[in-house]
N, C-alpha and C positions, 0 to 999 in steps of 0.2 A: 296628866294622862290621859287621853285617844278611850271612850267609851259610848258604849247604847248597847238599850238591853236588849238581851240575849235575844239572837231569833229567830224566829218560829219554826215550827219545823217546816209547814208548809211552803214557809216563802222558802226555806233554805232546799228542799226537796223541786220549787217551784227554778229560782237561777241555778241548780244544778242541771236541772234537763234543760232551758233552755239554754245555760250557756254552752253544755259539754255534748248532751245528747245529742242535738241536732245534731254534733261534728263528729257522731262515731266516738265520745270519750270512751260515756256513760256504758253503750251500749260496750263498749274491750271492753271495760272495765265487770262488768255484769259472765262476760263470759272468758275474765280471767280467776273471777275465785277461784274457778272450780279446781283452776290447776295451781292453785296457792291455796286448797286448804286443808292441805296434810300439812306441808310447809307454817302456817300460821299455828294449826295446832299442835309443835312441836319446837315452833315460839312459846307458847305459851306453858308450856310445862319446864321450861329453861326456863324461863320469869318466874314461876310458882318456888322451883329449886335454888333461886338466889335471894326471893325474897324471903327465903329460909335460914339465910343463909349466915353467919354474923357480919352483921358493915365491917367496910375493912378499916381501919383507921385513915382519916384525910390527909390527903398527900400535899407535901410542903411546894412554896412557890420557889420553880426550877426544877421541880418534877415531872412536869406536862411533856409526853413525848408523840411523838409523829412519825403514820405507819403506813401504806399505801392498803387499800379494800379492794377484792373485787366480789362487788354484790349481784345477783340476780334476779332480773325484771321475771315477770308473771310466765312471759315467753320465752323465757331459758337467755332473753339476750343478754351477755356480760355487760353488768356496767362496774367501770374502776372511776374509785374514790380514791381522794388522799384523807384521812382524816387527822386532824389535831388536836387530841385529848387533853381538854384541861385541869388546870390542878384544881382546880378550885371546888373539883368536888358535887357535888349532889343538882348545885342551884345555881350551877354553870347554866348561861344563857345557850343556845344553839343558834350559827350560822350557817346556811346552806349557802357556795357558792358558785351557780354557774354563766360559764364561760359562752362566746355563743353561738350560733344553733344553726348556722345555713349553710354548710355541708363541707367538706374535707377540702372540694375544692376553688372553695372560696380562697381568691387570691389573702394570704397571712393569716389562714386560719389560727386560732388557738386552741391551747385545750385545759386544765385543770389546774398547769401550772401556770400559767400567769397570775394565778391568787395569792401566788406562794409569801411575797410581802408583805399584803391586806392582810395572808390568813394570819401569817406569825406578828400581828401586831394586834390586834381581836383575841391570839394566844395568852398574848404576856398581861394584856388587861380583862382577862378571866375568864374568854366566851370557846366552847369549843367549837371545834371546825370544821365542817365538810363538805371538801372542795372535788367538785360530778366530773365527770366525764359523759355526757347525754350520750344514748348508741348512734353510729357510724360518726363520732370525734373521740378525739384524742386515742385512748385505748381501747375506748371500749365498741371494739371490736371483735369479730367473733377470729379461733382459732384460723391461723392458716388462709385467714383471707389478704388475697392479692389488692394491688393497692386500686386500681380499675378493677375491680372485679362488682357486676352489677349493684350485689348484695347490697356495696357502700352507698350510692346511691341518694341523696332525699326522693322523698318519696312522696305528697299528696297527709299519706294520714301520718308520720311520723310522727308531724309535733303535736296527736292529743296521741299518739301512745306516748311519749315522754311522760307528758303532764300524769301520761294515767298510768305504766307499767313501771316508765323508768325512778318519776319522785316516788311512787310506793313503793319499789322495794329500798329509796333512801329510806323514805318515813320507817323501814320497819327496820333496818337498822338501828336506826335512831335513835324509837324504841327501844332495844334491844337494851344499847348503851346508860337508856331514862333506866329501868331497871335493872338495870345492873348500876344505879347511882354514880350514876357517872358524868350527867348532866342532869339538864331540867325543862325536858322539852312542849311546858309549856308555856316558854319563850325563845319560842322557833321567828326564827329573819332573813328571810331568801332575799341575795345578791345578785340580782345579775344583769347580761346585757345580751341589745342586740334583739332577734329574737327568741333565744333565752328568757326573755324577761316574761315573754306571753308565755311562755312552759309557766313560769315560774307563780301570774299569778290564778293560769287554770286552772293551777296545782292547789292555790290557794284557797277558792274556793269550793272545790270539790273535798280540802281537807272539813273543811266549815259545815260542810252537806253532809257529811259523815254521822252518822248512830252511833250515839250510845250504848253501853251492854245493853242490856233488862230487866237490870240489875236493884233499882231503886224505885220507889211507888209513882217519882216525876222524873220527867225528863235534866231537870237540875239538879239531883238528888245523884242519879245515877253515874256512873263511872265513865268519862270518855274518851271515843278513840279518836278525836281531833276536834276543834279549833281551839290551833296548837299557834299557830301562824299569825305572829301579831307585830313583824314590819315586814316592809317590803321596798327595797330599792333596788330602783330600774336606771339604765344607764344605758343613753344612746337609743330607747325599745323601738324595736319596731310595729307598728301598728296593722299591721297586715302578714298575719300570719296564715300558713294555709291547715282549713281544717280548724280554726281557731274563730268565735265572732265575737273578735276584740270588745267593741259597744256594748255585749252585754254582758261580759268576763265584767267588768271596768266599774260597771251599774250597779252587781254586786256587791264587788269589792267596798267600793262608797257605802251603804251602809253595815259595813264590818269596824269592829272595832282593833282596827286596823292604820299601822300605822305606815302611809307614802313619801315614796321622797323618789321625785322623777329628775332626773341631770341628761341635760344636754348640749352641745353647742353651737351658741346661733350664727357660729360662721357656716357650721356645714346646715344650708338649709331642710334635706327634709329630713333630720335628727330631730331639728328644732320646730317643725309641722308635729313629725309626731310625739315628742313629746308636752306638746302644748295643748294638740284634742289627748293625748289620755291623762294626762294632768286634770284639764274639766272637768275628765267622768268623773274625777273620786275625789273635785276641791270641794272643799267643809269654805263658803266666807264667812267665818269667826272668826275671833283674835285669839278664840282658847283656843283650836284646832291649827297655830301656825306654828306648832314644830315640831305636830305631829302626820302635813298633808304639805308636803315644799314643795316647789318647781323653782331646780339650784340652773339658771343658764350664764354657759364659762363663754370662758373667751378664747378665740384662736379655732383653727378647724382641727378639731379633734373628732375622737368616735370611737363609738360600744372599748375594748381597749388599750385605744393608744390611753381613756384615760389612768392608766397605770403601770404608767413606764413614762421613761425619760424622769423632764422635770413637773413632770403629772399627779406624778407614783403619793409621795411624801401628802402631800395636799390629799389626795385620793383618802387615801387609808384612814390619815387622818377625822375626815370627814364623818368614812363609813362608820370608824371608832366610835364619834361623840354621840354620834344619829342613833344608831340601835347603844347607847350605853346609855342615852337619854330614855330611848322610845323603847329597848327590852329591858335591860341588864338592871331598871330602879323598877317596872312590874312589880305590885306585890302579889306574887305566883307562887307561893312557894310549891316545891316538888313535892307530891302525890304519884303513889303506887296504882299506875295501868293495866292490875292487876283487875276483874272481873270478878265481884263479891257471890258470883254463880260457883265459883271453883274452888 
């Protein structure tokens, strides 16, 4: 199991500011905080009620269900997700799945439904799964928007807003499920393709920079609000994403206790170059990390969501499940309440 000493508060803040604030993400997040405060207070009260309630009996295998949810980012943008609930209860790891984020006008643009088979495979293996349409993709568009509306065009700030606002809405939903003892948010993984891989990486750095509640004598004994992402899988990751400093982001991830698997085809030259660059930024040349920091070079002209389709689908689903089982499910991190002891 990958492990490093807990990163210090100053190092975490430095990593966040360097990687995110200079690109606008931290500034956006600060502005969004005021908009969300009422919503967060309500969520805390609901969490307290749930904590006081008698736990429901554990579900039996086969009782898992799937449902559609519409979340709201801090700026009000709708974020549509498909939630594959685990039948295994509160110790279930949770996996966030992000399709490519190159824009709705990209040829063969996909949405969260491309993950269905992979999500079901994980669900059957005891994982909870949340497949997400990031803003301006799939169903995550304002109601009554025309297909050619300028509102849906990608802008240089969209990726940082995805990492800050969209992924924060995802986190809030999963935290609610955690407090309801449906999953263990301490074991969170993210699987992403293309440009969304760097969105996932930026959100991971932000998650690790979250300060705990001031309810303990030390940081280590305080109730955490982050440090939950423990595994990151990237298919055909884009190394150059507007507004996100990929070099700084990946260097920040290198020192974190996170398993990383980077996959790309050697026959798609740009993908291969990007994957090599990204992996080198997080690589740890030590045999004890060979299962936690991986770079897989595939054969065939296959890219992004193509790994999830046709003859590649079953091997990809098996690889995802195997990596996350070893580096997420098997972690010795039991469920613990995220309710602040000050409440």
